[in-house]
DOMAR-936064 format. One record per atom (N, C-alpha, C): x, z, y; atom name; residue number from 1. Coordinates in Angstrom, 3 decimals. Example, Ala and Ser with C-alpha at 12.3 -4.5 7.8 and 13.67 -1.06 7.14 Angstrom:
// DOMAR-936064
        px        pz        py  tiza  voza
    13.190     7.800    -5.690     N     1
    12.300     7.800    -4.500    CA     1
    13.200     7.800    -3.300     C     1
    12.850     7.080    -2.250     N     2
    13.670     7.140    -1.060    CA     2
    12.900     7.870     0.030     C     2
// end
This chain:
// DOMAR-936064
        px        pz        py  tiza  voza
     4.005    -2.299   -18.094     N     1
     5.184    -3.113   -18.377    CA     1
     6.389    -2.243   -18.631     C     1
     6.498    -1.123   -17.862     N     2
     7.684    -0.243   -18.001    CA     2
     7.814     0.349   -19.449     C     2
     6.642     0.814   -19.970     N     3
     6.698     1.454   -21.283    CA     3
     7.113     0.458   -22.384     C     3
     6.840    -0.853   -22.178     N     4
     7.248    -1.883   -23.168    CA     4
     8.726    -1.890   -23.430     C     4
     9.494    -1.386   -22.421     N     5
    10.928    -1.454   -22.510    CA     5
    11.571    -0.079   -22.630     C     5
    10.744     0.948   -22.947     N     6
    11.262     2.298   -23.115    CA     6
    11.588     3.037   -21.810     C     6
    11.016     2.553   -20.741     N     7
    11.295     3.160   -19.432    CA     7
    10.261     4.250   -19.155     C     7
    10.658     5.437   -18.852     N     8
     9.786     6.562   -18.590    CA     8
     9.253     6.405   -17.151     C     8
     8.113     5.729   -17.030     N     9
     7.552     5.427   -15.733    CA     9
     6.948     6.692   -15.095     C     9
     7.509     7.185   -14.076     N    10
     7.002     8.356   -13.320    CA    10
     6.268     7.797   -12.056     C    10
     4.988     7.683   -12.133     N    11
     4.263     6.975   -11.058    CA    11
     4.587     7.531    -9.666     C    11
     4.792     8.852    -9.503     N    12
     5.062     9.407    -8.230    CA    12
     6.320     8.862    -7.523     C    12
     7.269     8.385    -8.377     N    13
     8.462     7.846    -7.802    CA    13
     8.244     6.495    -7.180     C    13
     7.200     5.771    -7.585     N    14
     6.991     4.424    -7.138    CA    14
     5.790     4.194    -6.286     C    14
     5.023     5.207    -6.033     N    15
     3.781     5.080    -5.239    CA    15
     4.096     4.568    -3.838     C    15
     3.508     3.438    -3.503     N    16
     3.696     2.826    -2.205    CA    16
     4.882     1.954    -1.984     C    16
     5.675     1.781    -3.062     N    17
     6.906     0.912    -2.976    CA    17
     6.493    -0.472    -3.412     C    17
     7.285    -1.409    -3.130     N    18
     7.004    -2.807    -3.490    CA    18
     7.327    -3.040    -4.964     C    18
     6.758    -4.117    -5.504     N    19
     7.005    -4.454    -6.902    CA    19
     8.441    -4.666    -7.271     C    19
     9.213    -5.260    -6.334     N    20
    10.563    -5.572    -6.618    CA    20
    11.407    -4.276    -6.772     C    20
    11.063    -3.249    -5.996     N    21
    11.745    -1.952    -6.117    CA    21
    11.522    -1.374    -7.536     C    21
    10.292    -1.397    -7.982     N    22
     9.946    -0.896    -9.336    CA    22
    10.673    -1.711   -10.375     C    22
    10.654    -3.017   -10.296     N    23
    11.309    -3.897   -11.313    CA    23
    12.793    -3.611   -11.331     C    23
    13.420    -3.471   -10.201     N    24
    14.914    -3.216   -10.158    CA    24
    15.187    -1.856   -10.826     C    24
    14.396    -0.824   -10.587     N    25
    14.586     0.478   -11.203    CA    25
    14.446     0.393   -12.736     C    25
    13.490    -0.384   -13.222     N    26
    13.311    -0.516   -14.651    CA    26
    14.497    -1.247   -15.265     C    26
    14.946    -2.344   -14.671     N    27
    16.075    -3.114   -15.182    CA    27
    17.314    -2.254   -15.158     C    27
    17.596    -1.535   -14.126     N    28
    18.753    -0.631   -14.051    CA    28
    18.761     0.391   -15.198     C    28
    17.582     0.856   -15.554     N    29
    17.501     1.915   -16.570    CA    29
    17.588     1.379   -18.004     C    29
    17.130     0.106   -18.210     N    30
    17.055    -0.373   -19.616    CA    30
    17.924    -1.582   -19.861     C    30
    18.804    -1.971   -18.992     N    31
    19.572    -3.203   -19.128    CA    31
    20.481    -3.224   -20.362     C    31
    20.937    -2.048   -20.761     N    32
    21.794    -1.972   -22.003    CA    32
    21.021    -2.472   -23.233     C    32
    19.729    -2.067   -23.339     N    33
    18.918    -2.424   -24.523    CA    33
    18.190    -3.745   -24.300     C    33
    18.068    -4.187   -23.110     N    34
    17.266    -5.405   -22.841    CA    34
    18.098    -6.258   -21.809     C    34
    19.278    -6.790   -22.250     N    35
    20.137    -7.510   -21.281    CA    35
    19.510    -8.748   -20.686     C    35
    18.512    -9.373   -21.280     N    36
    17.965   -10.580   -20.742    CA    36
    16.691   -10.337   -19.856     C    36
    16.311    -9.099   -19.727     N    37
    15.135    -8.772   -18.949    CA    37
    15.380    -9.116   -17.489     C    37
    14.378    -9.754   -16.840     N    38
    14.527   -10.125   -15.400    CA    38
    13.487    -9.509   -14.534     C    38
    13.748    -9.465   -13.293     N    39
    12.821    -8.898   -12.369    CA    39
    11.517    -9.688   -12.367     C    39
    11.621   -11.007   -12.458     N    40
    10.423   -11.892   -12.434    CA    40
     9.538   -11.574   -13.674     C    40
    10.154   -11.320   -14.873     N    41
     9.398   -11.005   -16.045    CA    41
     8.627    -9.699   -15.838     C    41
     9.275    -8.703   -15.327     N    42
     8.627    -7.407   -15.124    CA    42
     7.522    -7.548   -14.092     C    42
     7.770    -8.257   -13.015     N    43
     6.786    -8.453   -11.970    CA    43
     5.550    -9.159   -12.517     C    43
     5.784   -10.193   -13.392     N    44
     4.634   -10.915   -13.993    CA    44
     3.820    -9.979   -14.852     C    44
     4.476    -9.185   -15.631     N    45
     3.764    -8.214   -16.532    CA    45
     2.997    -7.171   -15.731     C    45
     3.647    -6.643   -14.723     N    46
     2.985    -5.646   -13.878    CA    46
     1.812    -6.265   -13.143     C    46
     1.953    -7.446   -12.682     N    47
     0.861    -8.131   -11.944    CA    47
    -0.329    -8.391   -12.875     C    47
    -0.038    -8.840   -14.066     N    48
    -1.123    -9.102   -15.077    CA    48
    -1.875    -7.789   -15.372     C    48
    -1.160    -6.690   -15.525     N    49
    -1.798    -5.453   -15.784    CA    49
    -2.716    -5.045   -14.564     C    49
    -2.084    -5.163   -13.339     N    50
    -2.811    -4.822   -12.134    CA    50
    -4.107    -5.624   -11.976     C    50
    -3.975    -6.951   -12.172     N    51
    -5.198    -7.820   -12.021    CA    51
    -6.286    -7.513   -13.061     C    51
    -5.857    -7.198   -14.290     N    52
    -6.797    -6.824   -15.320    CA    52
    -7.555    -5.510   -14.949     C    52
    -6.837    -4.607   -14.287     N    53
    -7.470    -3.300   -13.908    CA    53
    -8.420    -3.408   -12.768     C    53
    -8.350    -4.474   -11.974     N    54
    -9.224    -4.638   -10.831    CA    54
   -10.739    -4.601   -11.164     C    54
   -11.025    -4.928   -12.388     N    55
   -12.422    -4.900   -12.839    CA    55
   -13.004    -3.476   -12.652     C    55
   -12.169    -2.472   -12.702     N    56
   -12.589    -1.089   -12.579    CA    56
   -12.458    -0.552   -11.136     C    56
   -12.125    -1.437   -10.155     N    57
   -11.927    -0.966    -8.819    CA    57
   -13.189    -0.474    -8.153     C    57
   -13.118     0.734    -7.610     N    58
   -14.197     1.297    -6.819    CA    58
   -13.623     1.728    -5.453     C    58
   -14.310     1.419    -4.392     N    59
   -13.853     1.876    -3.075    CA    59
   -13.881     3.382    -3.008     C    59
   -12.874     3.905    -2.347     N    60
   -12.832     5.365    -2.164    CA    60
   -13.782     5.788    -1.056     C    60
   -14.120     7.050    -1.045     N    61
   -15.058     7.652    -0.201    CA    61
   -14.831     7.367     1.305     C    61
   -15.719     6.700     1.951     N    62
   -15.667     6.499     3.381    CA    62
   -14.980     5.220     3.841     C    62
   -14.412     4.438     2.935     N    63
   -13.738     3.214     3.296    CA    63
   -14.649     2.237     4.007     C    63
   -15.758     1.909     3.410     N    64
   -16.668     0.902     3.999    CA    64
   -17.184     1.460     5.353     C    64
   -17.511     2.679     5.416     N    65
   -18.090     3.270     6.682    CA    65
   -17.039     3.208     7.805     C    65
   -15.765     3.503     7.458     N    66
   -14.693     3.420     8.554    CA    66
   -14.504     2.005     8.967     C    66
   -14.514     1.050     8.113     N    67
   -14.359    -0.346     8.490    CA    67
   -15.583    -0.774     9.392     C    67
   -16.747    -0.347     8.944     N    68
   -17.963    -0.714     9.750    CA    68
   -17.908    -0.051    11.137     C    68
   -17.448     1.166    11.179     N    69
   -17.316     1.913    12.460    CA    69
   -16.372     1.151    13.387     C    69
   -15.246     0.759    12.815     N    70
   -14.256    -0.015    13.608    CA    70
   -14.802    -1.322    14.127     C    70
   -15.513    -2.047    13.315     N    71
   -16.130    -3.328    13.696    CA    71
   -17.160    -3.107    14.819     C    71
   -17.947    -2.053    14.737     N    72
   -18.967    -1.771    15.718    CA    72
   -18.358    -1.461    17.086     C    72
   -17.138    -0.942    17.041     N    73
   -16.466    -0.511    18.288    CA    73
   -15.409    -1.569    18.699     C    73
   -15.457    -2.723    17.992     N    74
   -14.522    -3.818    18.289    CA    74
   -13.087    -3.421    18.171     C    74
   -12.785    -2.646    17.146     N    75
   -11.410    -2.211    16.832    CA    75
   -10.919    -3.067    15.708     C    75
    -9.760    -3.619    15.873     N    76
    -9.131    -4.513    14.842    CA    76
    -8.756    -3.648    13.594     C    76
    -9.009    -4.283    12.440     N    77
    -8.586    -3.670    11.203    CA    77
    -7.502    -4.504    10.509     C    77
    -6.484    -3.887    10.005     N    78
    -5.339    -4.575     9.467    CA    78
    -5.056    -3.998     8.090     C    78
    -4.697    -4.887     7.161     N    79
    -4.109    -4.446     5.871    CA    79
    -2.588    -4.619     6.049     C    79
    -1.852    -3.537     5.783     N    80
    -0.395    -3.612     5.837    CA    80
     0.053    -3.003     4.512     C    80
     0.291    -3.833     3.555     N    81
     0.619    -3.446     2.176    CA    81
     1.957    -3.967     1.724     C    81
     2.688    -3.143     0.972     N    82
     4.000    -3.540     0.439    CA    82
     3.866    -4.463    -0.710     C    82
     2.683    -4.609    -1.282     N    83
     2.534    -5.518    -2.473    CA    83
     2.366    -6.946    -2.006     C    83
     2.193    -7.836    -2.963     N    84
     2.123    -9.261    -2.641    CA    84
     0.798    -9.697    -2.047     C    84
     0.833   -10.840    -1.393     N    85
    -0.407   -11.401    -0.836    CA    85
    -1.441   -11.681    -1.969     C    85
    -0.957   -12.181    -3.076     N    86
    -1.833   -12.500    -4.257    CA    86
    -2.563   -11.230    -4.685     C    86
    -1.850   -10.108    -4.784     N    87
    -2.484    -8.883    -5.262    CA    87
    -3.430    -8.315    -4.192     C    87
    -3.021    -8.379    -2.964     N    88
    -3.920    -7.903    -1.899    CA    88
    -5.199    -8.725    -1.835     C    88
    -5.064    -9.997    -1.891     N    89
    -6.262   -10.872    -1.926    CA    89
    -7.190   -10.562    -3.087     C    89
    -6.616   -10.345    -4.263     N    90
    -7.413   -10.002    -5.463    CA    90
    -8.083    -8.685    -5.303     C    90
    -7.432    -7.709    -4.689     N    91
    -7.986    -6.404    -4.468    CA    91
    -9.132    -6.470    -3.468     C    91
    -8.889    -7.189    -2.392     N    92
    -9.970    -7.289    -1.363    CA    92
   -11.195    -8.012    -1.916     C    92
   -10.935    -9.035    -2.735     N    93
   -12.028    -9.753    -3.386    CA    93
   -12.807    -8.863    -4.321     C    93
   -12.087    -8.115    -5.183     N    94
   -12.719    -7.217    -6.124    CA    94
   -13.527    -6.097    -5.398     C    94
   -13.065    -5.726    -4.234     N    95
   -13.742    -4.626    -3.475    CA    95
   -14.767    -5.175    -2.514     C    95
   -14.914    -6.517    -2.519     N    96
   -15.868    -7.187    -1.638    CA    96
   -15.559    -6.871    -0.125     C    96
   -14.285    -6.913     0.133     N    97
   -13.826    -6.706     1.517    CA    97
   -13.112    -7.910     2.090     C    97
   -13.204    -9.058     1.429     N    98
   -12.643   -10.300     1.956    CA    98
   -13.274   -10.607     3.303     C    98
   -12.423   -10.923     4.291     N    99
   -12.945   -11.324     5.569    CA    99
   -13.244   -10.128     6.543     C    99
   -12.987    -8.916     6.087     N   100
   -13.269    -7.725     6.926    CA   100
   -12.106    -7.345     7.760     C   100
   -10.946    -7.923     7.512     N   101
    -9.753    -7.552     8.276    CA   101
    -9.283    -8.630     9.208     C   101
    -8.802    -8.222    10.425     N   102
    -8.311    -9.228    11.365    CA   102
    -6.994    -9.816    10.982     C   102
    -6.148    -8.954    10.350     N   103
    -4.828    -9.398     9.969    CA   103
    -4.496    -8.768     8.588     C   103
    -3.803    -9.556     7.762     N   104
    -3.311    -9.036     6.472    CA   104
    -1.828    -9.307     6.469     C   104
    -1.012    -8.298     6.353     N   105
     0.440    -8.403     6.252    CA   105
     0.855    -7.760     4.919     C   105
     1.633    -8.506     4.148     N   106
     2.028    -8.042     2.859    CA   106
     3.538    -7.966     2.756     C   106
     3.985    -7.349     1.662     N   107
     5.430    -7.176     1.416    CA   107
     6.194    -8.452     1.288     C   107
     5.546    -9.536     0.919     N   108
     6.239   -10.814     0.832    CA   108
     6.307   -11.552     2.161     C   108
     5.852   -10.910     3.239     N   109
     5.905   -11.493     4.557    CA   109
     6.903   -10.778     5.488     C   109
     7.480    -9.682     4.980     N   110
     8.444    -8.925     5.774    CA   110
     9.722    -8.765     5.019     C   110
    10.787    -8.607     5.772     N   111
    12.109    -8.429     5.107    CA   111
    12.285    -7.035     4.519     C   111
    11.801    -6.010     5.229     N   112
    11.971    -4.611     4.874    CA   112
    10.674    -3.997     4.404     C   112
    10.637    -3.444     3.263     N   113
     9.461    -2.795     2.725    CA   113
     9.368    -1.358     3.178     C   113
     8.144    -0.803     3.094     N   114
     7.961     0.617     3.438    CA   114
     8.957     1.425     2.604     C   114
     9.573     2.478     3.163     N   115
     9.167     3.244     4.333    CA   115
     9.683     2.658     5.660     C   115
    10.360     1.544     5.607     N   116
    10.761     0.915     6.871    CA   116
     9.483     0.553     7.669     C   116
     9.485     0.688     8.975     N   117
     8.296     0.466     9.761    CA   117
     7.987    -1.005    10.082     C   117
     8.810    -1.948     9.533     N   118
     8.625    -3.335     9.886    CA   118
     7.195    -3.855     9.704     C   118
     6.537    -3.519     8.675     N   119
     5.197    -4.090     8.447    CA   119
     4.244    -3.570     9.556     C   119
     4.407    -2.337     9.937     N   120
     3.553    -1.863    11.067    CA   120
     3.927    -2.439    12.436     C   120
     5.224    -2.540    12.629     N   121
     5.691    -3.125    13.927    CA   121
     5.238    -4.524    14.070     C   121
     5.195    -5.255    12.922     N   122
     4.706    -6.698    12.906    CA   122
     3.244    -6.727    13.258     C   122
     2.464    -5.807    12.711     N   123
     0.992    -5.766    13.022    CA   123
     0.784    -5.456    14.502     C   123
     1.539    -4.453    14.983     N   124
     1.392    -4.161    16.402    CA   124
     1.722    -5.337    17.281     C   124
     2.739    -6.049    16.934     N   125
     3.175    -7.265    17.729    CA   125
     2.077    -8.313    17.684     C   125
     1.538    -8.555    16.464     N   126
     0.548    -9.600    16.325    CA   126
    -0.716    -9.235    17.152     C   126
    -1.044    -8.014    17.204     N   127
    -2.270    -7.502    17.909    CA   127
    -1.945    -7.221    19.356     C   127
    -0.730    -7.288    19.744     N   128
    -0.266    -7.038    21.131    CA   128
    -0.689    -5.634    21.510     C   128
    -0.382    -4.662    20.638     N   129
    -0.704    -3.292    20.918    CA   129
     0.574    -2.429    20.941     C   129
     0.456    -1.335    21.626     N   130
     1.580    -0.280    21.579    CA   130
     1.162     0.689    20.510     C   130
     2.144     1.429    19.969     N   131
     1.838     2.393    18.890    CA   131
     0.759     3.396    19.250     C   131
     0.706     3.858    20.446     N   132
    -0.271     4.821    20.876    CA   132
    -1.718     4.231    20.910     C   132
    -1.822     2.930    20.765     N   133
    -3.187     2.277    20.753    CA   133
    -3.701     1.997    19.340     C   133
    -3.015     2.507    18.401     N   134
    -3.347     2.246    16.952    CA   134
    -3.244     3.489    16.108     C   134
    -3.916     3.453    14.994     N   135
    -3.778     4.502    13.943    CA   135
    -3.519     3.804    12.607     C   135
    -2.904     4.562    11.753     N   136
    -2.680     4.040    10.372    CA   136
    -3.393     4.998     9.392     C   136
    -3.971     4.431     8.418     N   137
    -4.533     5.192     7.284    CA   137
    -3.717     4.784     6.109     C   137
    -3.064     5.817     5.523     N   138
    -2.175     5.591     4.324    CA   138
    -2.527     6.462     3.175     C   138
    -2.247     5.962     1.976     N   139
    -2.520     6.740     0.763    CA   139
    -1.316     7.162     0.030     C   139
    -0.152     6.868     0.552     N   140
     1.078     7.264    -0.141    CA   140
     2.073     7.835     0.841     C   140
     3.001     8.694     0.461     N   141
     3.995     9.276     1.353    CA   141
     4.962     8.158     1.908     C   141
     5.254     7.134     1.096     N   142
     6.111     6.083     1.508    CA   142
     5.493     5.336     2.627     C   142
     4.171     5.010     2.484     N   143
     3.414     4.296     3.538    CA   143
     3.280     5.176     4.763     C   143
     2.937     6.442     4.581     N   144
     2.819     7.341     5.729    CA   144
     4.133     7.462     6.511     C   144
     5.227     7.428     5.754     N   145
     6.554     7.514     6.434    CA   145
     6.755     6.260     7.260     C   145
     6.382     5.090     6.742     N   146
     6.532     3.834     7.476    CA   146
     5.653     3.867     8.750     C   146
     4.465     4.327     8.654     N   147
     3.578     4.429     9.778    CA   147
     4.104     5.404    10.820     C   147
     4.623     6.574    10.363     N   148
     5.203     7.552    11.245    CA   148
     6.467     6.986    11.921     C   148
     7.251     6.223    11.136     N   149
     8.477     5.594    11.708    CA   149
     8.152     4.548    12.762     C   149
     6.884     4.033    12.759     N   150
     6.470     3.027    13.767    CA   150
     5.766     3.809    14.936     C   150
     5.853     5.149    14.924     N   151
     5.246     5.956    15.897    CA   151
     3.723     5.874    16.001     C   151
     3.107     5.654    14.826     N   152
     1.630     5.571    14.837    CA   152
     1.046     6.923    14.461     C   152
    -0.105     7.240    15.057     N   153
    -0.833     8.380    14.597    CA   153
    -1.268     7.998    13.114     C   153
    -0.938     8.881    12.205     N   154
    -1.114     8.530    10.804    CA   154
    -2.063     9.528    10.095     C   154
    -3.038     8.946     9.453     N   155
    -3.993     9.656     8.695    CA   155
    -3.655     9.443     7.152     C   155
    -3.420    10.545     6.505     N   156
    -3.108    10.473     5.056    CA   156
    -4.414    10.677     4.261     C   156
    -4.656     9.749     3.359     N   157
    -5.846     9.722     2.523    CA   157
    -5.385     9.612     1.057     C   157
    -4.756    10.678     0.516     N   158
    -4.120    10.557    -0.806    CA   158
    -5.100    10.171    -1.927     C   158
    -4.576     9.460    -2.922     N   159
    -5.358     9.111    -4.042    CA   159
    -4.859     9.939    -5.255     C   159
    -5.426     9.670    -6.435     N   160
    -5.111    10.545    -7.616    CA   160
    -3.625    10.583    -7.949     C   160
    -2.886     9.493    -7.672     N   161
    -1.455     9.560    -7.978    CA   161
    -0.577    10.108    -6.849     C   161
    -1.128    10.178    -5.686     N   162
    -0.314    10.646    -4.507    CA   162
    -0.721    12.036    -4.016     C   162
    -1.820    12.558    -4.438     N   163
    -2.316    13.803    -3.846    CA   163
    -1.404    14.982    -4.100     C   163
    -0.554    14.941    -5.142     N   164
     0.410    16.010    -5.408    CA   164
     1.731    15.823    -4.709     C   164
     1.885    14.675    -4.064     N   165
     3.227    14.350    -3.428    CA   165
     3.258    14.897    -2.015     C   165
     4.432    14.970    -1.474     N   166
     4.668    15.551    -0.159    CA   166
     4.621    14.393     0.903     C   166
     3.747    14.559     1.850     N   167
     3.564    13.578     2.987    CA   167
     4.379    14.061     4.117     C   167
     4.728    13.199     5.080     N   168
     5.395    13.624     6.303    CA   168
     4.541    14.713     7.017     C   168
     5.215    15.664     7.636     N   169
     4.537    16.805     8.279    CA   169
     3.610    16.362     9.399     C   169
     3.890    15.248    10.038     N   170
     3.142    14.895    11.248    CA   170
     1.844    14.185    10.924     C   170
     1.573    13.924     9.651     N   171
     0.290    13.191     9.354    CA   171
    -0.898    14.164     9.388     C   171
    -2.050    13.567     9.601     N   172
    -3.339    14.293     9.470    CA   172
    -3.873    13.948     8.078     C   172
    -3.996    14.941     7.228     N   173
    -4.415    14.687     5.894    CA   173
    -5.935    14.963     5.712     C   173
    -6.609    13.988     5.133     N   174
    -8.089    14.076     4.919    CA   174
    -8.407    13.857     3.432     C   174
    -9.531    14.363     3.003     N   175
    -9.971    14.134     1.578    CA   175
   -10.939    12.952     1.563     C   175
   -11.580    12.692     2.669     N   176
   -12.500    11.577     2.744    CA   176
   -12.402    10.910     4.113     C   176
   -12.537     9.578     4.150     N   177
   -12.502     8.896     5.390    CA   177
   -13.797     9.148     6.209     C   177
   -14.808     9.704     5.596     N   178
   -16.071    10.018     6.310    CA   178
   -15.812    11.032     7.378     C   178
   -14.694    11.775     7.270     N   179
   -14.390    12.797     8.264    CA   179
   -13.783    12.187     9.567     C   179
   -13.537    10.862     9.593     N   180
   -12.925    10.247    10.770    CA   180
   -13.983     9.598    11.636     C   180
   -13.935     9.952    12.878     N   181
   -14.841     9.362    13.849    CA   181
   -14.003     8.608    14.857     C   181
   -14.081     7.271    14.871     N   182
   -13.340     6.506    15.813    CA   182
   -13.959     6.564    17.169     C   182
// end
């Protein structure tokens, strides 16, 4: 969507942020040439692109095993994503992970998006846990910062867009989730 309006989309700037943040940045940069462009229009275009790409979705190394390990040990699993409920549901469906999580909290359910810790604090409250009773697995520096801001032990599992980015110093960085033993 960004390129359609002459916006030089630098993925690393937006990894882990909500759709509204990206849309606002695009509008701010191109409003002179596209004065009628709206956040809703950009979000619709971005969502359409995202949903079309789900056909190519493959689970990353160790994801299924970690979820299974958690289930076997009666450990709750939560999705805490800055994106929308619709996109999370589509992603979970495409990955065949629907029903595998105890709680799903998305960016449209919280006031403050990552790196603010609200999404993690909400999960802790719903599960009636203290931060030291939970861990977060994050794939972006923004998400890792949110988890760290919630005082969670944070495991960074960078993906192809975030592996070159700087994560908070206190995270434990892994290349595969198979290295984690709950």
